C-alpha positions in Angstrom: 24.1 -11.2 22.6 21.8 -13.1 20.6 18.5 -10.9 19.3 15.0 -11.2 19.0 14.7 -11.5 14.9 12.2 -13.0 13.0 14.0 -14.2 10.2 12.0 -15.0 7.1 12.8 -18.0 4.9 12.6 -15.6 1.8 14.5 -13.4 3.9 17.1 -15.6 4.5 17.1 -16.9 0.8 18.2 -14.0 -0.5 20.6 -12.8 2.6 22.2 -15.5 2.5 22.5 -18.6 5.7 26.2 -17.6 7.2 24.2 -13.8 7.6 20.9 -15.2 8.5 22.9 -17.0 11.6 25.6 -13.9 12.3 22.3 -12.1 12.6 20.8 -14.4 14.7 23.9 -14.8 16.8 23.3 -11.0 17.4 26.8 -9.8 15.2 25.5 -7.6 12.6 21.7 -6.7 14.1 21.7 -3.6 16.0 20.5 -3.7 19.1 18.0 0.0 19.2 16.3 0.6 15.8 13.5 2.7 14.3 10.7 1.0 13.1 10.0 0.8 9.6 6.8 1.1 9.6 5.9 3.1 12.4 9.3 5.3 13.4 8.7 4.6 16.3 12.1 2.9 18.2 12.5 -1.2 19.8 15.0 -3.2 20.2 16.2 -6.2 19.2 17.4 -7.6 22.6 13.8 -6.8 24.0 11.4 -7.6 21.8 10.3 -9.6 18.9 11.9 -7.9 16.0 11.2 -8.3 12.0 14.0 -8.4 9.6 12.8 -6.7 6.0 14.8 -6.8 3.3 13.7 -4.2 0.6 15.6 -5.2 -2.8 15.4 -3.2 -5.7 18.3 -4.0 -9.4 21.2 -3.8 -7.9 20.9 -3.0 -4.3 19.5 -4.6 -1.3 18.4 -2.9 2.2 17.9 -4.6 5.5 15.1 -2.5 7.8 14.2 -3.7 11.1 10.1 -3.8 12.7 8.2 -4.4 15.2 7.1 -8.3 15.0 3.8 -6.4 15.8 4.2 -4.0 13.0 5.6 -6.0 10.0 6.3 -9.8 9.4 9.7 -10.4 8.0 9.5 -10.0 4.5 11.3 -9.2 1.3 10.1 -6.2 -0.8 10.8 -6.3 -4.4 11.1 -3.2 -6.2 11.7 -4.0 -10.0 12.1 -2.0 -12.6 8.9 -3.7 -14.4 6.8 -2.4 -12.0 8.3 1.1 -12.0 8.5 1.2 -16.3 5.9 4.2 -17.2 6.0 5.5 -13.6 5.6 9.6 -14.0 5.3 11.5 -10.5 2.0 13.7 -10.4 1.0 16.9 -8.3 -0.8 14.9 -6.1 1.8 12.3 -5.1 3.1 9.0 -6.9 1.5 7.8 -9.7 2.0 4.1 -11.4 1.5 2.0 -14.4 -0.4 -1.1 -13.5 1.1 -4.4 -15.1 -0.6 -5.1 -18.3 -1.6 -8.5 -17.0 -3.7 -6.5 -14.2 -7.2 -5.2 -14.2 -6.4 -2.0 -16.5 -4.3 -1.8 -19.8 -0.7 -0.9 -19.8 -0.8 2.7 -20.3 -2.8 3.2 -17.6 -1.7 5.8 -15.0 -3.5 5.9 -11.0 -3.4 9.1 -9.6 -3.2 8.3 -5.7 -3.8 10.9 -3.1 -4.1 10.0 1.0 -6.0 12.0 3.2 -7.8 11.6 6.8 -11.3 11.2 6.2 -14.2 11.9 8.8 -16.1 8.6 9.5 -19.2 8.6 12.1 -17.3 11.2 14.2 -13.1 9.2 13.8 -10.7 9.7 11.0 -9.8 7.6 9.5 -6.4 7.1 7.0 -7.6 6.8 3.1 -5.8 6.3 0.1 -8.0 8.1 -2.9 -7.3 6.2 -6.7 -7.9 8.4 -9.8 -6.7 7.2 -13.0 -6.2 10.0 -15.8 -7.9 8.1 -18.5 -11.1 5.9 -18.7 -10.7 1.8 -18.4 -11.1 -0.6 -20.1 -10.5 -4.5 -20.3 -8.0 -5.9 -21.4 -8.4 -7.4 -25.0 -11.8 -4.7 -25.5 -11.8 -2.3 -28.1 -15.4 -0.4 -26.9 -15.1 2.4 -25.8 -16.4 3.7 -21.6 -15.0 2.9 -18.6 -14.9 -0.7 -17.2 -12.7 0.9 -13.6 -15.6 0.3 -10.6 -16.9 -3.0 -12.7 -13.4 -4.2 -12.2 -12.7 -3.5 -8.9 -16.5 -4.5 -7.7 -15.5 -8.0 -9.2 -12.3 -7.4 -6.9 -14.5 -7.4 -3.9 -14.8 -3.3 -3.7 -17.9 -2.1 -2.8 -20.3 0.5 -4.3 -20.7 3.5 -2.3 -23.9 5.9 -2.2 -23.1 7.9 0.5 -19.6 8.1 3.0 -21.0 7.1 6.5 -19.9 4.3 8.0 -16.0 2.2 7.3 -16.1 0.1 4.2 -15.8 -3.7 4.8 -11.7 -5.2 4.8 -11.2 -6.4 1.3 -9.4 -9.5 2.5 -5.6 -10.6 0.9 -5.5 -6.7 -0.3 -2.9 -4.9 1.8 -1.1 -1.6 2.5 2.0 -1.9 2.7 3.7 0.9 5.1 7.2 1.0 5.5 10.0 3.4 6.4 7.5 6.0 7.4 6.1 6.0 4.1 3.6 4.2 1.7 5.1 1.6 -0.6 2.4 -0.2 -2.3 -1.4 -1.5 -2.2 -0.8 -5.6 -3.0 -2.8 -8.1 -4.1 -3.8 -11.5 -4.0 -1.0 -13.8 -6.0 -2.1 -16.0 -8.9 -2.8 -19.1 -7.3 -2.6 -18.6 -3.9 0.9 -17.3 -4.0 2.8 -14.6 -3.2 1.0 -10.8 -2.4 1.9 -8.6 -5.8 1.8 -4.4 -6.0 -1.4 -3.4 -7.1 0.0 -0.2 -7.3 3.7 0.6 -5.9 5.1 3.6 -5.9 7.4 5.0 -7.8 9.1 6.9 -5.0 7.9 5.9 -1.9 5.0 8.3 -1.2 4.8 10.2 1.6 2.7 10.8 4.2 1.6 13.5 7.6 2.4 12.4 10.5 -1.4 11.9 11.3 -2.4 9.8 8.8 0.4 7.6 10.3 -0.7 7.8 13.4 -4.1 7.0 12.3 -3.3 3.9 10.4 -1.0 2.2 12.6 -4.2 3.2 15.2 -7.3 1.3 13.3 -4.3 -1.2 11.1 -6.3 -0.6 8.3 -6.8 1.9 5.2 -9.7 3.1 3.9 -9.5 2.9 -0.4 -11.8 4.9 -2.1 -11.7 4.5 -5.8 -13.3 6.6 -8.8 -14.1 7.3 -12.7 -11.9 9.3 -14.6 -13.0 13.4 -13.7 -14.8 12.3 -10.3 -13.1 13.3 -7.7 -9.8 15.6 -9.5 -7.0 16.6 -7.8 -8.2 19.1 -4.6 -5.9 21.0 -2.4 -7.1 20.3 0.8 -8.9 17.3 2.9 -11.6 19.5 3.4 -11.9 20.1 -0.1 -11.2 16.4 -1.0 -14.1 14.3 1.0 -16.8 17.0 -0.6 -15.0 15.8 -4.1 -16.4 11.9 -2.7 -19.5 12.9 -1.0 -20.6 14.2 -4.8 -18.6 10.9 -6.4 -20.9 8.6 -4.4 -23.8 10.5 -4.3 -23.7 10.0 -8.1 -23.0 6.3 -8.3 -18.7 6.9 -8.8 -17.2 5.6 -5.7 -16.0 2.5 -4.6 -14.3 1.4 -1.5 -12.8 -1.1 1.0 -10.6 -1.2 4.0 -7.6 -2.9 3.9 -5.3 -3.9 6.5 -2.1 -2.8 6.5 0.8 -5.3 5.1 2.0 -7.8 8.0 -1.2 -7.5 10.3 
């Protein structure tokens, strides 16, 4: 029975025309599946379904998602992106690529949590490097992490009173019910590239995932090293964010979920 599958050109290029045609004909496609994004059941015979191909260096895994959650796409996980990755106590941290906004040795700590704004809970990611950030090629001392992000479109905050504006072109990839990456626009309007990539998919709570699917976006807060610290509870994390904002050491934006 034919399936209501979306197979993007990039997925077709990876799996080949023969396999793609078999999927579209229903030969190899599942009827029911768990959406790789929201983890709720789907049925490719009854609703539009996306094929999502996760490609590593040696293996590839084909997954399925509601078309309303994710578009059909290839998600690359390369050794280059994973090089230098470390796990921190608060979650997964990973080096950025050398030509991105921070030097190669910079490691970002990423923490997920729910933030209450105007009486409503919003899913948030808090990013704090483990060392001061300087511009690539600079030999001067100091920390340019926030100025670099402001140049990318992040908004400086003095208080967390409202949802920050959406940063178009950036997105958060939530797949298989886990956090995989923060994506930024590619060079010259090309495919999005990973600004931050999880060493291993980062676990998020059911409440965080529910809020992300409700709002279809994630709030991202960033602060210089030493501003937030490792907070074991969400109330302590919020207190640290409020203090950083009051001290002029916090920037933020809202990032759409990838594919929405």
